[in-house]
C-alpha positions in Angstrom: 101.0 138.4 116.5 102.1 135.5 118.6 98.6 134.4 119.3 98.0 134.0 115.7 101.2 132.0 115.5 100.2 129.9 118.4 96.8 129.3 116.7 98.5 128.4 113.3 100.7 125.9 114.9 97.9 124.3 116.9 95.6 123.7 113.8 98.8 122.3 112.0 99.2 119.7 114.9 95.5 118.9 114.5 95.8 118.3 110.9 98.8 116.2 111.2 97.0 113.9 113.9 93.7 114.0 112.2 92.4 110.4 110.9 92.7 111.7 107.3 96.2 111.4 107.7 96.8 108.6 109.6 98.1 105.2 107.8 95.3 103.9 105.5 94.5 100.1 105.9 94.8 97.6 103.3 91.4 96.6 102.0 91.4 92.8 101.4 88.5 90.7 100.7 88.4 86.9 101.1 86.0 84.1 99.8 85.1 82.6 102.9 85.4 83.1 106.9 88.4 80.8 107.4 90.5 82.8 105.3 89.2 86.2 106.5 90.4 84.7 110.0 93.9 83.9 108.6 94.1 87.5 107.2 93.4 89.0 110.4 96.0 87.0 112.3 98.9 87.8 109.7 97.5 91.5 108.9 96.6 92.6 112.3 95.8 96.4 112.6 97.0 97.1 108.9 94.4 95.3 107.0 90.6 95.9 106.5 89.2 92.4 105.8 85.8 91.4 104.7 84.8 87.8 103.8 82.1 87.4 100.9 80.7 84.1 102.3 79.9 85.0 105.7 79.8 82.7 109.0 77.8 79.3 108.9 77.3 79.6 105.2 78.5 77.3 102.4 80.8 78.3 100.0 80.4 75.4 97.6 77.0 76.7 96.5 77.3 80.4 97.3 75.5 82.8 95.0 77.6 86.2 94.4 75.5 89.5 94.8 76.1 93.0 93.2 77.6 94.0 96.5 80.3 91.4 96.1 81.4 92.6 92.8 81.8 96.1 94.3 83.7 94.9 97.4 86.3 93.0 94.7 86.4 96.3 92.6 87.5 98.4 95.7 89.9 95.7 97.1 93.7 95.8 96.9 94.1 92.1 97.8 91.6 89.2 97.0 92.5 86.2 99.0 90.9 82.7 97.5 91.4 79.1 98.5 91.4 77.7 94.8 91.5 73.9 94.4 88.0 74.1 92.7 86.2 75.5 96.0 85.1 78.9 94.8 83.4 77.9 91.2 81.8 80.9 91.1 84.7 83.6 91.5 86.0 83.8 88.0 82.9 85.3 86.6 82.4 87.6 89.7 85.9 88.8 89.5 85.5 89.6 85.7 82.3 91.5 86.3 84.0 93.7 89.1 86.6 95.2 86.7 88.6 95.5 89.7 92.4 95.7 89.6 93.2 93.9 92.9 96.1 91.4 93.2 94.6 87.9 93.7 96.3 85.2 96.0 95.7 81.5 96.1 96.2 80.8 99.5 96.8 77.1 98.9 99.8 77.7 96.5 102.4 75.3 97.4 100.0 72.5 99.1 99.9 69.1 97.4 96.1 68.6 96.6 94.6 65.5 98.0 92.6 63.6 95.5 89.3 62.2 95.8 89.8 58.4 96.0 87.3 55.5 95.0 84.6 55.3 97.7 84.8 58.8 98.3 82.8 60.2 95.4 79.5 59.4 96.7 77.0 62.1 95.6 79.6 64.1 94.0 79.8 64.9 90.1 83.6 65.6 90.1 84.1 62.1 90.6 87.4 60.3 91.4 90.8 62.1 91.2 89.0 65.3 91.7 90.9 67.8 94.1 89.7 68.2 97.7 89.5 71.8 98.2 89.5 71.4 102.3 93.1 71.9 102.8 92.9 74.1 105.8 91.7 71.1 107.7 95.2 69.9 108.1 96.8 72.4 110.6 100.3 72.2 109.1 98.6 73.3 105.8 97.0 76.2 107.7 100.8 77.6 108.1 101.0 77.6 104.2 98.0 79.4 104.1 99.2 81.9 106.6 102.6 82.3 104.8 101.1 82.9 101.2 99.0 85.5 102.7 101.7 87.1 104.6 103.9 87.2 101.2 101.0 88.7 99.5 100.5 91.5 102.0 104.1 92.3 101.7 103.8 92.6 97.9 100.9 95.0 98.2 102.0 97.0 101.3 105.8 96.8 101.6 106.0 99.1 104.4 104.3 96.7 106.7 106.9 93.9 106.0 108.1 93.6 109.6 104.7 94.0 111.1 103.5 91.1 108.7 106.4 88.8 109.4 106.3 89.2 113.2 102.5 88.6 113.4 102.8 85.3 110.9 105.7 84.1 113.4 103.5 84.6 116.3 100.7 82.7 114.3 102.6 80.0 113.3 103.7 79.3 117.0 99.9 79.1 117.9 99.5 76.8 114.9 102.1 74.5 116.2 100.9 74.3 119.5 97.4 73.6 118.2 98.8 70.8 115.9 100.4 69.2 118.9 97.1 69.2 120.9 95.3 67.5 118.0 98.0 64.6 118.1 97.9 64.0 121.7 94.1 63.7 121.4 93.8 61.5 118.8 96.4 59.3 120.4 94.0 58.8 123.2 91.4 57.4 120.9 91.7 53.5 120.6 92.9 53.0 116.9 89.6 50.8 116.2 87.4 53.5 117.2 88.8 56.4 114.8 85.9 55.9 112.1 83.3 58.6 112.0 80.7 59.9 109.6 80.3 63.6 108.5 77.9 65.0 106.4 80.2 65.8 103.2 83.8 64.7 102.5 85.6 67.9 104.1 87.8 66.3 106.5 90.1 64.3 104.1 93.2 66.1 104.9 92.4 65.8 108.4 92.1 62.3 108.3 95.6 62.0 106.3 97.3 64.1 108.9 95.7 62.6 112.2 94.4 59.2 111.5 90.9 59.6 111.7 88.7 57.9 109.0 85.9 60.1 107.9 83.1 58.7 105.8 80.5 60.9 104.1 77.4 60.5 102.2 78.1 63.5 100.0 81.4 64.4 98.1 84.0 67.2 98.8 81.2 69.5 97.4 77.6 69.9 98.7 76.5 71.1 95.3 74.9 67.5 94.4 72.6 65.3 96.7 73.4 61.6 97.4 71.4 59.0 96.1 69.3 56.6 97.9 72.0 54.0 97.1 74.9 56.1 98.5 72.9 56.4 101.6 72.3 52.7 101.6 76.1 52.1 101.2 76.9 54.3 104.4 74.4 52.6 106.5 75.6 49.2 105.5 79.3 50.4 106.4 78.4 51.7 109.8 76.8 48.5 110.6 79.6 46.6 109.2 82.1 48.5 110.7 80.5 49.3 114.1 81.3 53.1 113.6 80.5 54.7 117.1 79.4 58.2 116.0 78.0 60.6 113.5 78.4 64.3 113.3 76.5 67.1 112.0 78.2 70.0 110.1 77.0 73.7 110.7 76.8 74.3 106.7 74.5 71.1 105.9 71.0 69.8 106.4 70.9 67.8 109.6 68.4 65.5 108.8 70.5 63.0 106.6 72.8 62.3 109.4 70.2 62.1 111.8 68.7 59.5 109.4 71.8 57.4 109.5 72.2 57.5 112.8 68.5 56.0 113.7 69.1 53.3 111.2 72.3 52.2 112.7 72.2 53.3 116.3 75.3 55.2 115.8 75.2 58.0 118.4 74.9 61.9 117.1 78.4 62.9 118.4 77.9 66.9 118.0 78.4 69.4 115.3 81.8 69.8 113.4 82.8 72.9 111.8 84.3 72.3 108.5 84.1 75.1 105.7 82.8 77.9 107.9 83.4 79.5 111.3 80.6 80.9 113.5 79.7 84.2 114.6 81.8 85.7 117.3 79.6 84.4 120.1 79.5 80.8 118.5 81.6 77.7 119.1 84.1 78.4 116.4 84.7 82.2 115.8 88.4 81.6 114.7 90.2 78.7 113.0 92.0 77.7 116.1 88.7 77.6 118.0 87.1 75.4 115.2 90.0 73.1 115.2 89.9 72.6 118.9 86.1 72.3 119.0 86.2 69.6 116.5 88.9 67.3 118.1 87.3 67.9 121.5 84.0 66.7 120.2 85.6 63.9 118.2 87.7 62.8 121.5 84.3 63.0 123.3 82.5 60.7 120.9 85.1 58.3 120.1 86.5 57.5 123.7 83.3 57.8 125.7 
């Protein structure tokens, strides 16, 4: 009798400790890799997160798959950028039939509007919203705060964890912001001009004072004309812009052409809309910003 009781107690302990009875994770889907990293930092071990658009891929021109619809249907929370970045998303959400909570991570951020001279190769035109708000580190804190609040709403039991994780991440972002400002301060003002493939660094330019010129507009879904390219080449020569930069999501041939026509050096690769794989230069948002400012500082002060 005693042996049966002991065995019964042992079995109960094993059932209680089994994975099936462990705290289930919150299933989160994000539209692209930078948002995925924000969710990982705020959600920690309480979330299971997947990005629809993977590393080194272009969110602007992404084509959703049937698997993406399945992922959204199974999600408890879907995190999107908004500001017109994911034009393909509404139809995908509708086709999924899911009931996930959808949070727009840019809520509370004042959109930067495309100005005259920035709309080259972009069908949206002057006055369109620039979706690349994450390129300003202070804005990244707003992204993280919105994600924190959304996770608390769908998983109230994790409130303390989400708040602690967010505060720790805010501190790291504040440190990153100071690093960028210190690096820019060492670049001579007359050298703070660069060419990048598409107009993805407008928020960075406003926040940190480096001027970016791009042959493509805020979206990569249209090609610049020959006239657009000639305008950029003329501008590079006139302003004696020292460096042009590739982007990990873009065809490098256009920037290489501008470099060869103007004599401006290739300053390296900037990461704009996507992170890299774990073994790449920019596997996280913080690593991405650090890589970009190091590349810019090296090219513009050398």
